[in-house]
C-alpha positions in Angstrom: 88.4 64.3 125.0 85.6 65.7 124.2 85.4 69.8 124.1 88.1 70.1 126.8 91.4 71.9 126.8 94.4 69.9 126.1 96.2 68.8 129.0 99.8 70.5 129.7 101.0 67.1 130.6 100.6 63.7 130.4 101.7 60.8 132.5 102.8 57.5 131.1 104.9 54.3 132.1 106.6 54.0 128.7 108.1 56.5 125.8 105.4 59.2 125.8 101.6 59.0 124.4 99.4 61.1 122.5 95.7 62.5 123.8 93.3 63.7 120.8 91.4 66.4 121.7 88.1 67.4 120.1 87.7 71.0 120.9 84.6 73.8 120.1 85.4 77.0 118.4 82.8 79.0 121.0 85.3 81.0 122.4 87.5 81.8 119.1 87.5 85.2 117.8 84.9 85.4 114.8 87.9 85.8 112.1 89.1 82.2 112.7 85.6 80.4 112.9 84.5 81.8 109.8 87.9 80.8 108.3 87.9 77.2 109.8 84.5 76.4 107.4 84.7 74.9 103.9 82.1 77.3 101.8 80.6 80.7 101.9 77.2 79.7 102.5 78.5 78.1 105.9 80.2 81.3 106.8 77.2 83.5 106.1 74.7 81.5 107.6 77.4 81.7 110.9 78.0 85.2 110.5 74.1 85.9 110.9 73.5 83.6 113.2 75.9 85.3 115.4 74.6 89.1 114.3 71.1 87.8 114.8 71.2 85.9 118.2 74.2 87.1 120.1 73.8 88.3 123.6 75.1 92.1 123.9 77.1 91.2 127.2 78.9 88.2 125.2 82.5 88.9 124.7 82.5 88.8 120.7 79.3 90.4 120.0 80.4 94.1 118.7 83.2 91.9 116.6 80.2 89.3 115.0 78.3 92.7 114.4 80.8 94.4 112.7 81.7 91.4 110.7 77.8 91.4 109.4 77.5 94.8 108.5 80.6 94.3 106.2 79.2 90.9 104.9 75.0 90.7 105.1 72.9 92.6 102.8 70.4 92.6 105.4 72.2 93.9 108.1 70.2 97.1 108.4 67.0 95.1 109.1 68.9 92.7 111.4 69.7 95.6 113.7 66.6 97.0 113.6 65.0 94.3 114.6 67.3 94.0 117.7 66.7 97.1 118.6 63.0 96.8 118.2 63.7 94.3 120.9 65.8 95.9 123.2 65.4 100.1 122.4 67.7 101.2 125.2 70.6 98.5 124.7 73.6 100.3 124.5 75.5 98.1 122.6 73.1 98.5 120.0 72.8 102.4 119.7 76.6 102.8 119.6 76.3 100.7 116.2 73.6 102.5 115.1 75.4 105.8 115.6 78.2 104.2 114.3 76.6 102.2 111.2 74.6 105.7 110.0 75.4 107.5 106.8 76.2 110.7 107.3 72.7 112.3 106.0 71.2 109.8 108.7 73.1 110.1 111.7 71.9 113.8 112.6 68.2 111.7 112.8 70.0 109.1 114.5 71.6 111.5 117.3 68.2 113.1 117.6 66.2 110.3 118.1 68.6 109.4 120.8 69.0 112.5 122.4 64.8 112.4 122.4 65.2 109.3 124.4 67.9 110.6 127.1 65.6 113.4 127.4 62.9 111.7 128.4 64.9 110.0 130.9 67.2 112.2 132.7 68.0 109.9 135.4 69.2 107.4 133.2 73.2 107.4 132.8 73.3 105.0 130.0 71.0 107.1 127.6 72.7 110.4 128.8 76.1 108.4 127.6 74.6 107.8 124.3 73.1 111.3 123.8 76.8 113.2 124.7 78.4 110.7 122.0 76.5 112.2 119.2 78.1 115.8 120.1 80.0 116.5 117.2 82.5 119.3 119.0 85.4 117.0 120.5 86.1 119.1 123.3 82.4 119.4 124.4 82.1 115.6 124.0 85.0 114.6 126.2 83.9 117.0 129.1 80.4 115.5 128.6 82.0 112.1 128.9 84.0 113.6 132.1 80.7 114.7 133.8 78.7 112.1 133.5 81.4 110.1 134.8 81.0 112.1 137.8 77.7 112.1 137.9 76.9 108.2 137.7 80.5 106.8 138.6 79.3 103.1 138.5 78.7 103.6 134.8 80.8 101.6 132.8 80.1 103.3 129.3 80.7 106.4 131.3 84.1 105.2 132.6 84.6 104.2 129.0 83.8 107.1 127.6 86.0 109.4 130.4 89.0 106.7 130.2 89.5 108.1 126.2 89.0 111.5 127.2 91.4 111.3 130.1 93.8 109.6 127.4 93.5 112.5 124.7 94.6 114.8 127.7 97.6 113.0 128.6 96.4 111.9 132.0 97.3 108.5 131.5 97.0 107.6 135.8 93.2 108.6 135.5 92.5 107.2 132.0 93.9 103.6 133.0 91.8 103.8 136.0 88.6 104.6 134.3 89.7 102.2 131.5 90.0 99.2 133.8 86.7 100.1 135.4 84.9 100.4 131.8 86.8 96.8 131.0 85.3 95.3 134.3 81.9 96.2 133.9 81.4 95.7 129.8 82.2 92.5 128.4 81.2 93.7 124.9 84.3 95.8 125.0 86.6 94.3 127.2 88.4 92.8 124.0 89.2 96.2 122.8 89.9 98.5 125.8 92.0 95.8 127.1 94.6 96.5 124.2 94.7 100.2 125.4 94.8 99.7 129.0 97.6 97.3 128.1 99.6 100.3 126.2 98.7 102.7 128.7 100.0 100.3 131.6 103.1 100.1 129.4 103.7 104.0 129.3 102.9 104.2 133.0 104.8 100.9 134.6 108.4 99.7 134.8 107.5 96.3 134.5 104.3 95.9 132.9 104.5 92.5 131.7 102.5 90.6 134.7 100.1 93.3 133.7 100.0 92.7 130.0 99.4 89.0 130.8 96.4 89.4 133.0 94.8 91.8 130.8 95.2 89.3 127.8 92.9 86.7 129.8 90.2 88.9 128.6 91.2 89.8 125.3 91.8 87.5 122.3 93.1 90.7 120.3 95.5 91.5 123.1 96.7 87.9 122.9 97.5 87.6 119.4 99.3 91.1 119.5 101.5 89.9 122.9 102.2 86.9 120.8 103.6 88.5 117.9 105.7 90.6 119.8 107.2 87.5 121.6 106.8 85.4 118.7 104.6 82.3 120.2 103.3 80.3 117.6 104.5 82.3 114.7 106.7 79.6 112.8 108.1 81.5 110.1 107.2 84.5 107.8 106.9 88.4 107.8 105.2 88.3 111.2 108.4 86.8 113.1 109.5 90.6 112.3 107.5 92.0 115.5 109.6 89.5 117.5 113.1 90.3 116.0 111.7 94.5 116.8 110.8 93.5 120.3 114.4 91.9 120.7 115.7 94.8 119.3 117.3 93.2 116.4 116.2 95.5 114.2 118.2 94.6 110.6 117.0 90.9 111.1 113.4 92.4 111.3 113.5 94.4 108.2 115.0 91.4 106.5 112.1 88.8 107.6 109.6 91.6 106.6 111.0 91.9 102.6 108.9 89.3 101.7 105.6 91.6 101.4 106.5 95.0 100.3 103.8 96.9 102.5 104.7 94.9 105.5 108.6 95.8 105.0 107.7 99.3 105.0 105.4 99.1 108.1 108.4 97.1 109.7 111.2 99.4 108.3 109.3 102.6 109.8 108.9 101.1 113.2 112.8 99.6 113.3 114.0 103.4 112.1 112.2 104.6 115.3 113.6 102.5 117.3 116.5 102.6 120.1 119.6 101.5 118.5 118.4 102.1 114.8 121.2 103.0 112.6 121.4 106.2 110.4 121.1 104.2 107.2 117.7 102.6 108.3 116.2 106.2 109.0 117.3 107.5 105.9 115.4 104.4 104.8 112.6 105.1 106.5 112.5 109.0 105.7 112.9 108.0 101.9 109.1 106.0 102.1 106.7 107.5 100.3 104.1 109.3 103.1 101.6 106.3 102.9 104.0 103.4 102.5 103.2 100.4 104.4 100.2 102.1 106.3 97.6 100.9 104.0 96.1 98.1 106.5 96.3 100.7 109.4 97.4 98.0 111.5 99.3 98.9 115.3 101.1 97.1 117.1 102.0 97.2 120.7 104.5 99.5 121.9 107.3 97.1 123.1 111.0 97.3 124.1 111.9 97.8 120.6 109.5 100.6 120.0 110.1 104.1 120.3 106.4 104.3 121.9 107.6 103.3 125.1 109.4 106.2 126.3 108.3 109.9 125.8 112.2 111.1 125.5 112.2 109.2 121.8 109.1 110.5 120.6 111.4 112.9 118.6 112.6 109.9 116.1 109.4 108.3 116.4 107.7 111.7 114.6 110.7 111.8 112.2 110.1 108.3 110.7 106.4 108.8 111.3 106.2 111.3 108.6 102.9 112.1 106.6 101.1 110.0 108.8 98.5 110.6 111.9 99.6 109.4 115.6 101.0 106.0 115.7 99.8 103.9 118.6 97.6 106.7 119.9 95.0 105.7 122.6 92.8 108.1 121.4 89.6 107.0 120.1 88.7 106.2 116.3 91.6 103.9 115.6 91.8 100.8 113.5 93.7 97.6 114.3 93.3 95.2 111.3 95.1 91.7 110.9 98.5 91.7 108.9 98.0 90.9 105.0 99.9 87.6 105.1 97.2 85.9 107.3 96.0 83.1 105.1 92.2 82.4 104.6 90.1 80.2 102.8 88.1 82.1 100.6 87.1 85.9 100.0 84.7 86.0 102.4 87.2 84.4 104.9 89.3 86.8 104.0 87.1 89.6 104.5 86.5 88.9 107.6 90.2 88.3 108.5 91.0 91.9 107.1 88.3 93.8 108.8 89.2 92.2 112.3 86.7 95.4 113.6 87.4 98.1 116.2 84.6 99.8 117.0 84.9 103.4 117.9 86.1 103.4 121.2 84.3 106.0 123.4 
């Protein structure tokens, strides 16, 4: 079989059988594609091709562009050429803002504001200008106002969704982000993860909803697989499945192979229902940054205190010295755990980046 999904079952007249399947990797996440290549030359060639030519309405374009920024010395020239070809493309304009150095950002935003002023009925350009506002509450008000004025705009739905989330208005946030994920293929990969978190906060039985959201997000599928242990044969990553099952001591034991990872799992275990006093003491004794270097966040699950507001006080104690864990606000980073193996420094960089853009 060539370039098809392997069959879930086969029918034979004997004692079983085997089907060999050659599958393409076009739908695989960038880190998986890069890690499958044998040389850094090939890896950089693939990264450059995607950064130059992927359509901005494709599912992985943002991840490829972020990876290109980290790996390609001529990335600024690539982005400039793409912007020359698509000067009103919101995906590219967002990246121009996000990748600008502090001294350059004011000039970029002034240019974006001028484009918006010249086209006052263009909701997309208005959204790009609002995104440049440095005052957080004023920016969030701008997103909400723009969402009311341009209710069909996926970009304003996205900004409004995170504005609602920061205010704790979860139902409104969920509705806006669901609209954004449907309208913005380039952002669905990331929005779906946050939408799954919101559904877990607001639904008694969110399993089917999360599984449906995972259809449009490789990242969410990966997190769900970590939580239930699917495809994780051994090693520290199995700790996440044990946390989800409520096996807290077992989770911490599995994580001991990696000191930083053990600290991360210890924090999650100590913040969970059923944690022993000894686990809580161990977590509170950690250095403030221990286990948090990768800034990786798992989905809140049955073993995690992020699933119910009533457990928040223990969570806050266990995450002493850190920013809000599993926040559904913007500017969060989620990275692939450090124990994932990779073939070279370039491939490892692509794995470690596992980029999450600014959300709003």
